[in-house]
LUMNURO-253642 format. One record per residue (C-alpha): y, x, z. Coordinates in steps of 0.02 Angstrom, whole numbers, plus 50000, padded with zeros to 5 digits. Layout:
<nodes>
YXZ ...
</nodes>
This chain:
<nodes>
494995020850771 494045034050813 494185042950988 493975060850970 493895065651165 493595053051315 495135052051418 495195050951599 496775041051646 497515029651500 498705016151515 498434998851433 499804987951391 499724970451344 501094961551254 500564944351273 501544926551252 501934924851422 502344943051487 502064960551458 500774967951594 500394987951593 498834994651684 498365010751732 496545016751734 495505030351794 493675034151768 492945034551940 491435048051987 490305035452013 489825034751821 490315031151648 490555012351668 491535011551823 493485011351822 494835009351938 496515000651909 497755012052002 499415002851929 499854986151885 501434981751826 502024963551760 503584957851662 503334937151644 504484929951512 504904915151604 506344912151492 505464910751338 505764891151345 507584894251309 507554910651217 506574920051110 505514933551215 506204951051188 504784964251220 505964977651244 507014967751376 505284965051468 504664983051455 506264987551535 505924976351691 504214984651720 504744998751819 503605011551740 504225028051750 504015039151581 502205038051518 501365053951466 499525048251470 498775040151310 499435021151286 498485008551199 499434991751153 498724974751153 499434960751055 499164941751054 497934933350941 499264921150865 499994936450784 498374941650684 497244934950558 495414936050544 494124936850425 492234939650435 491134946150276 489494952050239 489614966550101 488224975950034 487954991850111 489035007250039 489885022550080 491525020650200 492525024050044 491905009649933 491934999250092 493675001950125 494014997949931 493054979949950 493834976150109 495654980450035 495154967349883 494724954150016 496384956650112 497234953849947 496314938249928 496674932550115 498594935250096 499004937849914 500644946449859 501124950150045 499834964750105 501454975550134 502044962950261 500364965950361 499544978950457 497604979150429 496094986950495 494274982850499 492624984650591 490944988050506 489294988550570 487494984050517 487434966950476 486204961050612 485744944750519 485504952050342 484544966850288 485424981250179 487194971750206 488574975950340 489554963250427 491234968250429 492694958950518 494444962050442 496014959550541 497824958650484 499264957850603 501184955450533 502114972150523 503624966150607 502814961650762 501724977150771 503224987850751 504224977750888 502714982751004 502855000750936 504705002550980 504384994051141 503125005951198 504395020151146 505555013951274 504195017851397 504225036551335 502725037151233 502125026751082 500575018151070 499045027851036 498135011750953 498704995550945 497164981450963 496934962850950 496864954651132 494974945651086 494314964551036 495094971251203 494184957551291 492554961451189 492604979951264 492954973751451 491324961751426 490174972951328 490594989051445 490774980551609 489874963251620 488544963851474 486804962351565 485674959651401 485864959251203 485834940351193 487204933451066 488594926551162 490474918851137 492034924351202 493354911751232 495174917751274 496274902851325 498154910751307 499864903951319 500124900051141 498444899951055 496514902151106 495314913851020 493534912850995 492294926350952 490484927850934 489584945050990 487864949250921 487024965250974 488664972051039 489764969050876 490974956650855 490414945850698 491414932850700 493274926750752 494234910750760 495864907050818 496514888850877 498344886250866 498334877851054 498474884651222 499304883751401 501014882751342 500614867151239 499934858251379 501584861151471 502574855251326 501534837651324 501844835951510 503634839051489 503754827451360 502764812851440 503524814251607 505244816851539 505494833251639 506014852351595 504934865751531 504974874151696 504684858151828 503134855351687 502504873351701 502674873951890 501794855951900 500274863651789 500144879151898 499994867852033 498614857651951 497594871251894 497504878952065 497094861352157 495404855352156 496014839152189 497434837452087 496704822451995 497024813352162 498754821552198 499554822252039 498804808051914 500154809851792 499894827351764 497944822851752 498204810751627 499414822851517 498084836751532 496674825451498 497404820751323 497884838151280 496174845751320 495324831451220 496314836351075 495954855151112 494144854051117 494164845750947 494844860050891 493784870850988 492174863150896 492874864250730 493164883450751 491414885650826 490524877150702 491584889550567 490924904750669 489064897450654 489254896150469 488074908850383 487234913950556 485364910950570 484774903450733 484294919150814 486054926850806 487004909150877 487744911551057 486794906351204 488144909551329 490104908651319 491184918651424 492974911551483 494514922751475 496354917451519 497424911151642 497204892851567 495404894651580 495334889751775 496024873551731 495024859951831 493674852351714 493934866151560 492154875351601 491284858851588 492244852651430 491864869051334 489994867651390 489884850151325 490904855051154 489864871451110 488234865951186 487944881951273 488064888851448 489884894051512 490244906651637 491914912051693 492354931051672 493044934151837 491274939851917 491424956551805 490664970251920 491014988451909 492844985451918 494104990552065 495524979752058 497224983052169 497294970252305 498174954152232 498014957752061 497054943051954 495784949351842 496224934251713 497914941751699 497654960051673 495974958751575 496724961051391 497784977251461 496064983751556 495094982451394 496544989651293 496445003951402 494565005751402 494565008351219 495435023351241 494125030851360 492755034451229 492255016651213 492775012351031 491355002250971 492394988250935 494104995250920 495404992450755 496995000150765 498384991350697 499615002250768 500765008250609 500965027450688 501115033950510 501895018950431 503775021750517 503605039050445 503245034850278 504545019050289 505805032150333 505425044850183 505385028450076 507165022950153 507865040650130 507095039249945 508045022949931 509665028550003 509585045449885 509365034649726 510755023749799 511915038349793 511435045949641 511715029349552 513435027849640 513895045749592 513475041649402 514495025849409 515845034349487 515845047849348 515605034949210 517115025449289 518195043749298 517665045949115 518345028849056 519865031349136 520105049249054 519795041148877 520805026448918 522325037648972 522105047848827 522155034248693 523655028248804 524555045648787 524155045248600 525025027748574 526485033648675 526825049648570 526635038648405 527815025848453 528945040148519 528885050748355 529025032448252 530625028348336 531435045948350 530785055248204 531165057448015 529575049147985 529925033648090 531535031247999 530755031047838 529365019447888 530625006547952 531585007547789 529935003947687 529554990547803 531194982747774 530984984247587 529284976447596 530014960847687 531424959047575 530324960547406 529344946147346 529614926947358 530634916047481 530064915647673 528774902447706 529824893547831 531154891647695 530014884147575 529254872347703 531044865947745 531384863047574 529914853647516 530164842647671 531804837647593 531154835947425 529684825647457 529774805047464 529774797847634 528154788947604 527244804947555 525874812147658 525734830347639 523874835147662 523774854147612 524934867447587 524384885247522 525754897847505 525384915047430 526694928847432 526684943647297 528014957347265 529034946047129 528564928947154 527714916147269 526414902847240 526334886747321 524914874547290 525454855347378 524184842447410 524804825347459 524734807247442 525864795347356 525914777247387 526474772947203 525904783647057 527684778246973 528444791747098 527514806847032 528674810346877 530174809446996 529364821947126 528934832746976 530804833146926 531284837947093 530124850947120 530554858846943 532204861547014 531484873947160 530184884047022 528984880246897 528054864646941 526394861046866 525274845246900 523524851046933 522574837146971 522784818147018 521544805947074 521864786747133 521094784947311 521324766847413 522784760947300 523634777647326 523774792347210 523224808147276 523874824147169 523944842347180 525484852147116 525444871347077 527464878447118 527864894847058 529424902247161 530454915547116 531074930247217 532324917847298 532294897047300 533554888247185 535124880547265 534704863047306 536334856347228 536344853447032 536594868846928 538284874446875 538814877846699 538214892946604 539354908046634 539604909446425 540354892746414 542074891746502 542424876546616 543794870446494 543824874646309 545364873946192 545034860246063 546004853945906 545454834445951 546794825446007 547244824846185 546624808146213 544784812446157 543734819746305 542764835446268 541014833846210 539624843146284 537804840746201 536214842246316 535194855646271 533544848746327 533894829846265 534114829546081 534884813946007 533614801545948 534784789245862 534464784645684 535364794345542 536224778745480 536954773645651 538834777945668 539024792845777 539924790345946 540684802346056 539184809146178 540434808146317 540224789546289 538404790246284 538164799446431 539314790646537 540494793946680 539924806946796 538424813246695 539184826946584 538264842446583 536494835746678 534934838546591 
</nodes>
């Protein structure tokens, strides 16, 4: 952020893990580096142990009237990712492109979920390079902060991380030389360590442990509620003889601080990487309400091997009576960022993001509406087409049922159905009665033409000797032709081609031809029966044999059978 003008009155609002604090700063006539806190409001998130904290609800309890002066918001470091890098010296546009590439490496495929910014300045440890500190915060968290500020009547002019706000406080109000120093902010949910060199923040590291974790450990070990554990921890932190008065809390705090110190050493070792000895800190400044815990300063001094000093000794700052500097230091630093003191300011406020988001949202809604309109017209066109098709079908049916063309068509269909061979069901019924009981039908192919019908029967008989008898019976239905036979597992597999006429022959034996009367006049005596000579079976008796009456050869009941 580049502040174009030096504001005389500024609001600083800290959205921390334990509460929301707002201060109103005014530049005093004594000098540029002297400010006074005129208004201080605080809304603790004491219910954060039971429910998720609501920043909008906390802002409503601040009791601040509608703001008209510039507002700078400050967010907790647990919501921010930091990365320090040394890049070749280039113009601002080229540097921005290199930083964007590093952001993609740090959070691949998720850059749209973060709001980012960076500090850039000459690298005090490497000539010809620029030291860049990249900061990226979750977009949803920054948007919530932005909405909470709007409830106070004005959106934030900038959103800065907490450690950078504290760096501004120290550099403008507490620095007395240019020695490299370290800033340690012991917050509620996290602790943040920053290394400053030549008035510039060059390294940052976040430790995922703070005062709330110590409270949770006390509640777990002593089997008490979190509210009770927080109360006993605060009593312990403000009591120099707490080790003797409350040994149980003392033991829990000692174990928690030992684990926290190990993480602090790892973070400090990470910050010192690639830094020459002349750029390493010789002093550590403690910020945060949890930093006043008994024994913490000595623990930090032994862990970092540097001199440790509390930040409460800052001068040139007028505070209202009863206001503790440890509570309002981030809010004061945020407000000072808008007083022209923008050396270490990274703006994470998505001032233009909501507008671009609204435009993008409107485009999405417009595209959705256009798609719905196209889908509606397509469905309407399909309905019209289907209705037209149904209308044509109904008109055709009405013409077929009532018009002259419909009657002719019905007559032609009836004539077609009456032409050709017998119906398939009649043929199948006749075949089922003709085939022997032992026969197993394998296939039946029925083809119907205008004048006849062809039937191809495939079946299996247990005995080949029954095949001539079956051919004889099928010959009574039509012209039977044996196409093939094949023995198969002591059985006979055959295929017969049967040609039928326009109708099936009757199942009973055929009647006597109409040209031969049933009773013919004869000159033979009445005692001699009529002789009917079969046509299909000529006599095979030798010529010298005496002729017998043909009625006697055929036997009783077989006259006229071929």
